[in-house]
N, C-alpha and C positions, 0 to 999 in steps of 0.2 A: 721792741720785744718780738722774738721769733715766734710765730704761731706754732702751736703743738701739732705734730703729725698725728693724724687720727688712724689708728690701726684697728681694723675690724677683726675680732677674734671669732673663729669658727672652731669649735672644740667639742670634745666628749670626755668628761671625767675629771678635769683639773680641779673643779670645785670640791669634788668628793675626796681627792687624794691630798688636799692641802697645798697644791701647787699654784692655785690661782693667785694667791698673794705674791708669789715669786714672779709671776708673769707681770703683774701690776708694777712691782718694784723695778724690774728690768726695763719696762717701758718708760717709767718715770725717770730713770737714770739717764735716758737719752732724749729727754724732753718730749716724750710722746705719750699719748693716752690710748688706753684700750677701751673699746666699746663693743657691745654685742648688737648686731643688726636687728632691728625690730621687724617682726613679720606677723602675719595673721595665721590663724589655724587653717584657713583655706589655702594659704601658700604652702603649708606643710603637706597638705593632702595632694595638692597639684604636683609638688616636687616628687612625692613618692610615686606618682603615676608617670611623670614625664622624664625623670633623670635616667632611669634605666637600671638602677640598682635596687634589688629587693632586700632591704636591710630590716633586721628585727628590732634593733635598738631605737627607741623614741628619740634619744639624744642625737643619734646619727641622722635620723630623718630631719630633725631640726637643723643640723649642720648643713645638710644638702639644700634645704630651703633657703638658708641664709646665704649660701654661695650663689644660688640662682638669683636672689634679690640683688646681690652686688653686681653680678654680670649684666643683669637687665637694667641696671641704673636706678633701681628703686631705693637704694641706700648709697649715700656718699661716703667714700673712704679714700685715704691716701695709700694704704698698704693693707695686706692681709696676713694674719698669723693663724695657721692651722695646727691644732694640737690634739693628739689622741694618746691614749694609754699604750705603753710599750707592749703590754701583755695581751692586747686584744687583736686577734687576726682580722676580724671583720672591720674594726676601726682602721687598721693599716690599709686595707683595700680602699675604703672610703677616703681616707686621707690622701692617698696617691691620686685617686680619680678627681677629687676636688681641686687639688693643686694643679693638675693638668688642665682641668676644665677652666679654671680662672685664668690661668696663663694663656690659654689658646683663645679665649673670648673677651679678654680685657687687657688694659695696659697697666693694671695694678701689680706692683711688686709683691711677691708672695713667698713665704717660707713655711715649710711644714716641719713638725717636730714631734717625736714620740717621747713622752715624758715618763719618768718613774716617780715614786714617792720621794726620792732623794734629789730631784731636780731643784736647783737653786737659781736665784736671779743672776748669779755670776755665770752660770753655764748658758744662760739665755742672752746675756748682754751683747755678745758679738752679733748674734742674729738680729736683735732689735736695732742695734746700731747700723747694721747694713741696710735694713728696711728703711730706716729714717734717712739714711744718706741717699739712697736711690730716689726716695720721694722728694727730698729737699734739695739735692745738689746735682740734678741731671746735667745742668750746664757744665759743671766742673768735670763730671765723669765723661763728658763728650770730648774733652780735650784730647787731641791727637798728637800734638808735638810739644816738646819741652823747650823753653826759652830761658835765656839768661844763665846764671850759675845757681844751681840748687843742689841740696844735699838730702838724701833719703836714708833713713836708718830703720832696719827691720830687727827688732829685739825679740827673737824667737825663743822657744823653750829649750832648744838644743844649741843653736848657734846665733850669733849676732852679726849682721851684715850692714855695710854702708856703701853707698854709691854717690859719686859726685858727677853731675851732668852739666854740660855747657852747650847751649844751642843745639839740642837734640842729639848729643853724642855723650857716651859714657867715657869719662876721662880719668876716673879714679875709683878703685874698689878696695874694700877691706872685709875680712872674714875671720872670726874667732869663735871658739866655743863660748857659750853663755855660762859664766861663773858668777861674778858679781855683776848685776844688771847694768848699773851705771858705769862701772869701770870698763866692762866689756864694750859698752857703747862708745865711751870716750876713746878707747884704744882703736876700734875699727874706724872711727871718724878720723883719727890722726893718721892712720894708714892710708885711707882713701884720699885725704887732702894732700899727704906727702906725695902719693903717686901722681896726683893731678898737678902738683907744683903750686898749690894755693894755700892760703891761710883761712882760718874761720871767718875773718873779716871780709873775705872776698865773696862769701856765700850770701846770696840775696834772699833766699827762702829755704825753709827746711820742713820736711815731713817725717813723721814716725809712724810705725805700724808694729804689729806683733804683740805678744803677751806683755812685754814691758813698755808698750807705747806711751802710756800715761806717765809713768815714772820718768822715762827718758825724755819724753816731750816736755815735761815741766822743767827738768834739769837743763835741757838745752834751749829752752825758749822756742820750741817748734811752732811754726805757723799753722801746720796741719797735723792733727793727731787722728788717725783713721784706722778702723778695723781692717783685717786682712782680706775679707771676701771681696770688697770692691777694689782695694788696692791691687791684689793679686790678679784680678780679672783685667784691670787696665794694664798692668805690667806685662802680662802674658801676651795679650793681643798686640801690644806695642812692639815687643821684642820679636814676635812672630810675623810682624808686618801684616796683620790680618785684623784691621780695626773696623772693617765693615762686614756685615753678614753674621751668620751664626757660627758658634764654635763651642767647644767644651774644654774646661780647664780642670785638671786633676792635680791636687797637691797633697802628697802623702808625707805628713810632717813627723816630727819627733814625738809629739804627744797626741795630735789629732789630725784628721784628714779633712780636706775640703773638695767638694765636687760642685762645679759651677757651670751652669748653662748661660752662655754670654751672647748677647745680641748687640752688635755695633759698639762693642766695648763696655756695655753696661750689663751687670748680672740680671738675668731674668728669673731664673730659679736657682736655688743653691741649697746645699746641705753641708753640715760639718759635724765633726765629732768622731765617733767610733766606739764600739762597745767595749773594747779592751785594747791595750797597747800591743797585743798580738797582731793587730792590723795596722801597725804604724812603723815608722822608721826605727823605733826602739828595738823591735824584734830583729830587724836586719843587723843592727849594731851588735846585738847579742850573738846572732849567728856568726858574724865575722869574727868575734872574739873567740867563740868556741872552736872555729876552724883555724884559728891562729893566723888570720890575715887581716890586713887593714880594710876598712870599709870601702875604700876606693878599689880594692882588688876583688871585692865580692861579685860585682857585676860581670867582669870578664870571666871569672871562674864559673858563674852560673850559666853563662852562654855555652859552656863546654859540656854541661850536664843535662840529664833528663829528669824532669821533676817527677814523672810517673814512677820512677824507680824507688822513691822514698815517700811513704805515706806520712803526711804532716798536716796538723790542724793548728793553726795559729789563732783560732777564734778567741782563745784565751792565752795570754802570754805564758801562763803556768803550764798549760797542756802543750803549747807550742814548744816550750823548752824541753818538756818531757819527750816529745817526739824527736826533737833534735838530738838529745842525749841517747835515746834508744837507737836511732839510726846510726850514729857514730859507733856505738858499742857493738852493733851488728855488723860493722865493717863496711858500711855504705861509703861510696867514693865521695870525697869532699865536694867535687863539682856537682854531683847529683843532689847532695844535701843543700848546697847553695841554690841550685835551681828550684828545689822544692820549697825552700824558704821564700824565695821571690814569688813563686806561683801562689803560695798560701796567702801572703799578704795581699797580692793583687786580687785573689779570689774573694777574700773577706771584704775588701773595699768595693768590689763589684757587687757582692750580694747585699751588703749593709747600706751602701750609699748611692751607688750608681743607678739603682732601681728608683731612687727618689727624684731624679731629674730626667729631662729629655736629652739623650745623647745626640748631639749634632756634630757632624764633621766640619772642619778638622778637629782632632782631639790633641790637646797640648798637655804634656806633663811638665810640671815646674817644681821648684824647691830642690833642696839638697839631694833627696832620694831620686830625682830624675836623672842624676848622674850615674845611677846604678843600672847599667845596661840590661841586666837580667830581669830587673823589675819592669822596665819599660817594655821589654820583649814579652813578658808574661801578660802584661795588661793589654797589649796589642792582640795577643792570641785570644784572650777572653772577649774582647770587644769586636774581634774579627775585622779590625781596621788598622791602618797605620797610625801610630802614636808619635807625634813630633815633639822633640825637645828643643825649645828655642835657645838661641845663643844667650849666655849669661843667665840661664834658667835658675841657677842657685841664688841669684840676687833679685829674684822677681819682686819681692815685697819692697826692697829698697829702691828698685827702679820705679815701681809704681808710685811710691811716695815722692820721689824726686820729680817725677813727671807732673803729678797733681799739685805739688807744692809750687810749681811755676805759676799757677793761677793766683798765687798770693803775692807775687812780686809787685811792689808799688812803683808807680811811675815817678821818676825823679822830677 
C-alpha cells in the first residue's frame, strides 16, 4: 500500500468559509492527507518578531509561524498547501511571501491558492494531484528522454491532441476540437497512429492528461493518468531542450491558465486558474469571430496593430466583449482591436497569476494560444524579456504524457 502524502496546510479562513471540507476531500481523492503543523505560542511570538511582516490578523501570524516551523525542520511534511481568502489584501501579501519563503529555504513542493466561498474539491483537485506527484514521483519526473513506442493524449477543454513518440522522436500527431471526449480522443489517436504508420498494438505504453484524462485513460487503458501541471512542465522543457536549470512555463488555455516555475524539469511553484474567461483563450476566439478572421489569423493581424489605440478590459469576458463591440462601433482598425485583445489577455494573466510565482528565464509559452504571435509578443513586452515558443508547443501535454509514459514500459 502506498504511503499517504502528508500535506501541511498553512491557511487563513477556510474553516470559516466552509471550504475546509473541500480541501480535505481534494487531498483524499489523491491519497493524501492534510494536517496543520503543531507549534507553541512562543513560536508565534518569535515569528511575529523575526519574519519581517507586521500583520494584524492572529490567523496570519499563526500561518507565518507554521511556515517557519516547516522551513526550520521542526515539522515533517511532504508538501505544503497555502490558502487564503480571495477578498483579503493582507492575506494575499502574506500568502505570496510565505510561498516564496518556503520555496527558497526548503525542498518542499508548495502551491498557494486564494479561495472563495464557492471553491470546491473539484477546483482544487489538479493542484493536490500535482503536489502529490512531485512528492511521490520525482524519479519519474526526472526522466529526460523517451524510449520505445509510446502514445500521449491531451484531452483539453477546447481541443484534444495526440502524439506518438519512438526513441525520443515525435513520429505522429493528431489534433481536433473537443466535442465528445472519448470520440475526440479516439479520432486523434487514429490520426497520430496513421501518420506514424503504426497500429495501437505497436504502442508499448500510453499516458493521458487534460480535463478528460480520467475518462480517456480508463477508456484506453492508459498506463499513466496525470494532471497538466507536471506533464506540461516536462513537455515544455523537453521540447525547448532546456531540461537543466530554471525556467518558466506559461500556458494560456481555453478555460484556465497555468504559470509554472520549473527547476530541472520539475515544477517548483505553480498557479492555475483565472478569475474569468476574459483572461483565457476563449476571449481570443471570440475576438477572432467578431473580427471575421480565423483564430490562426488573429496573431499576425495583432502584430500590425497598436494596442494603446483601443481601451480594452478583459478582466471579465462580459466587459471585454463590451469593449470589443464599442471599439468596432467607433471605427477602430481591426489590427488595433486584435492587438488590444492580445495585450488585455496577457495583462490579466500577468496581474492575476504571474505575481504568484518567481519568473525565471528562459520563459516558454506553450499550448494552442502560443501560436498566436500577437499574444506572445504582448507577454514578452509585459515581462520585458524574450518569450520562446518551443517546436510542437500546441502538443505540449501529449508530448509530456508520451515522454513520462515511457517509464511504464515493461521489459520483455
